[in-house]
C-alpha angles and dihedrals in degrees: 000000000000122000115223118264119201091213093055100039135102122189116222115192112195121208103317093167130153099253093043094045092051090056100053122100094227100043099146096047093043093049093047095047093043090054092048092049093046092047093047092049090049092050090049092047092239110161113253130206118189124194127199121199109221095327092190088070104023102036130236132298109296116270090233088072103034093049092059101064129117096221093210082076122091104255122169129184124205133182119218142173097188118090095230110061089212090067086073106081093210092055093045090050093047090053092049092045091052086065095211122141098201116068115191112194142175139154147100131357105017095194097046123026097013094046095046091047093048091050093049090051091050089050087056090053098252119149099243126201119187119203104215100188092052091053136071151165134209090265131032092231092057090047091052092046089051092051090050091050093048091048093047089055093055110268123137112244115216141156122242093255094051091050094048094049091047088055090050096043092179141040087232091064107127091237096044098107093046091050093042089059089061093060112080 
């Protein structure tokens, strides 16, 4: 089991768009944890890749996430129509170019786009961590089935808080107080 390392991580946010978010069973929890994860990654200068499933029909990434970023950070947005983000060559290339071994991902829907992306990353030998409380599906049963599938294929399953504190490692981290203020 590998603990997360902020220097070797990339954050991959999958399809947290208005129409999709409004359809998930755990909207409030997902939105809150997604914002915390995005903000923490931005503060820690962890590269961020954001995907949007057919934004013309489903809208863009929610403002609650995009408004948080420290734009000195390396943030890239990509549109997609495939379920696995890695089926889009530009996304696949951006992940490779980032040169990070640990991919931390979350989003909508757990059992479709997030699961297929996690499994494709595992197939490419990335160390994949799935953030279960920042992810969701239209029904709880599909969300749980997606988590089971992701875990069976070899990803680590964490909560937002576990991931963030693994990135920090220590209360003496220079960004500890700033990150601690995110956790309520």
